[in-house]
N, C-alpha and C positions, 0 to 999 in steps of 0.2 A: 945464890948468895944468901948467907945467913944474916938474919936480922941482929942488930946489936952493935957491938964494937967494930965489927967488920964492915959496916956500911960506910960508903964514901959519897960525898956530894960534889958534883961537877958544876962550876960556874961558867957563865957565858959573858965575856967582856962587852958584847954588843947590847946587853940589856942593863939598863941603869938600875942600880940597887935602890935609888931614891925615887919614890913615886911623886910625881908633880901633876897638878890639875892641868887640863887642856885649855890654857888661857893664852890668847894671842899676845904678842909683844905690844908694849905701849907705843902710841904713835910718836912719841918724843924720840924713840930710837931710830926713826926713819928721817934723815935730814931732808928738809924741804917739804915734808908731808906731815904736818903736825895737826891736821884736821880730819876728822872722821868723814868718810864719804856719805854715810847715812847716819843721821839726817842732815848734818850741818851743810856739807858741800852741795848735796842734791837740792836742798831747800833753797839755797841761794840761786842755783841754776833755774829753778822753777819761778822764783820771784822775778829775776831778770827777764826770762822769757815771757812772763805774763805782762810786764810793763811794755815790752816791745809789741806784743800782740794787741794789747788795748790801744796803744798809740797808732798802730797800723789800721785797726778797725775804725778809729776816729777819723783818720785821714781819708779812708775810702768812703765814709759816710758824708764828710764835708765836701769832698770833690770826687764824685763817682766817675768811673771810666766811661767815656762817651761810646755809645753803640753806633755802629754804622749800618748802612743799608745793604741790600743784597749785592753780591759781587757781580760785576758786569765785565766779562772778558773782552767785550768789544770797545770798552772805554780806554783808549790809549793814553789819555791824560791823567788817569788816576794814579796817585802816588801811594804805593803800598808801604806800610810801615809795620815793623814787628812790635810786639808788646814791649813795655817799658824796660823789662828786665833783660831784653836782648838788644837794646839800643846801642850798647857799647860795642857789641860785635858788628852791628850795622854800620856804626861810625868807622870802625877799624877798616872795613872794606872800601871806604872812600879814599884812603891814602894810596899813593902810587906804589909803595913797597908791599902792599897787601891786596892788590887788585890787578885786573887784566892778566898779563902773562905771569904775574906772581900770585894768582888767586889761591893756589894750593898753600902758599906761605901764609896767607891771611886766614883761610878757613880751617887749616889743620895744624900747621907747624907752630905758629904763634900761640893760639889758644891751647894747644897741647902742652907746650912748654910752660905756660902760665899756670894752668890747672895742675899739671904734673908737679910743678915746683911747690904749690901749696899742699899737695898730698904728701910730698916728701919732706916738708918743713919739720914735722915732729921727729923724723928720723935723722935729719941733718943737725938738729939742735936738741939733743936728748939730755940736757943737763938736769940735775935734780931739783932746781928751783922752779917756782911757778910765777914769780914776779917778772914783769917785762924786762927790767934791766938784766935779769939773770938768763934771759932767752933772746939774745940779740939777733940771731939769724932768723928764727921763726917770726919774731915781731917785725923785723925789717921786711921780710917777704910778705907778710900779711898787710902791712901798711902800704907797701908798694902796689900790691894787687888792688887794695881798696881805693887808693888814690887814682889808679889807672881807670878802674871801672867808673868811678864818679866823674872823672874828667871827660871820658869818652861819652858817657851818657849825657852830660851837660852840653857838650859840643853838638851832639846829635839832636837834642831836643830844643836847643836855643834858636835854631833856624826854621822851626816849624810853627805856624800859627795854628795851635791846637783847636781854638774855638772856631775858627773859620773852617778848618778841616772837618770838625764834627758837624758843623752846620751844613756843609755841602754834602756830607755822606750820612746824614741822620736817617734812620729808617722811617719809612712812610707808614703811618698807622692804617690799618685796614678800613676800607670804606663801609659805612653802614647803609649805603644807598642800595635799594633793591634793583637788580639788573634783570630786565625782561629778556631772558635768553630765547624766547619764542619770537622776538622781533626779528624780521628778516635782516635788519641792519646789523644785528649782533653777529650773525654768521659772517658777514663781510668784515666786521671789526675783528673777529676772532682770527681770520685768515691773514689780515694785513697789519693789524695794530696791536694785538694782544701781547705779543712778545716784548714790546717796548713800553707799553702804557698800562699793563696789568689787566687782569681779568675783570676788575671792577672799575677801570679807568682811573685808578688811584695813582698810577705811575710806577715805573720800575727803573729801567735804564733810561727811559724817556720821561718827560714831565707828566704831571697829572692833567687829565682832560676835564676834571671837575672844577667849575668856577672860572672857566676861560671866558674871555671877552671877545668872541669872534662871532660874526653872523654866518649864515649858511654859505654865502659866496666865498667868504674868506676861508672857511674850513675846507671847502672843496678845492680851492687853490692851493692851500697848504698841503693837503693830502696828496696832490699830484706833483707839485713843484718843490715841496719841502720848505723848511725854515730853520735857521740856526744850525744846530748839529744834526738836524734831520735831513738826510740827502734826498734829492728828487728821485722819483720812480719807486717809492715804497708802496704806493697803491697802483695796481695794474689791472683793475677790474673794468667793467663797462660803466657807461654813464648812469645806467639805472642803479647799479650797485653803489656807485659813488653817492648818488642821491639818498639811497637807503642808509648808507654809513653816516652821512651828515645829519639826517633826520634822527638817527639813533643817538648820536652824541648830543644833539640839542635837546632831545627828550630827557636824557639823563640829567642834564644840567637844569632843566626846568623842575625836575623832581627834587633836585638838591637845594633849590631856593626856598 
């Protein structure tokens, strides 16, 4: 092709003849979304989250969660309770329609429907507005879920004496009393009593043997015949071993005074 008058230019309609800078649309062009995510919206989220976090930390400092002692699988009277954030599920399993032969309904179907509904709420109500009156389905499902959890948690916690429960199951601090493991009575204690009363007589599933108000004759009788929750026959050694056991327990209590 010769240069000059014979040259032809071909245009492509897909390419705009007017050049415009790469600037996003203004937020006012999106109905219901008139606020920038960064930093306006995200800053509000951080502020709200910080308020709740500080409030939660203040509550935990003012009323710390009570710790419990070592678990005892032989204690049939112990009432196990889940952590507070699972109390609503614990309460749900007390009702007839979610327990016994309907236990699958209580542990899988009902919680699955509840949590599944909350996950699907944004898709069931995908309106452009962000205010609660503009999102009736999502707001109603969230309020229903929140009210259910709060009510079930209250019903579960209202019938428990938490102070008494913590007092009965508080951990026993380790004893600072030196135990003479070379004492012949310690070997007898280790075989017959250590599992319930601890390696330092501080108590475990059984009570502490430090600070007891019993003489030698009473200790020998209790060791053989039992007392309270302690059944008889826990000690099956000889009379000599029984005497060594009693002397060992008394010697430890004398050192503790």
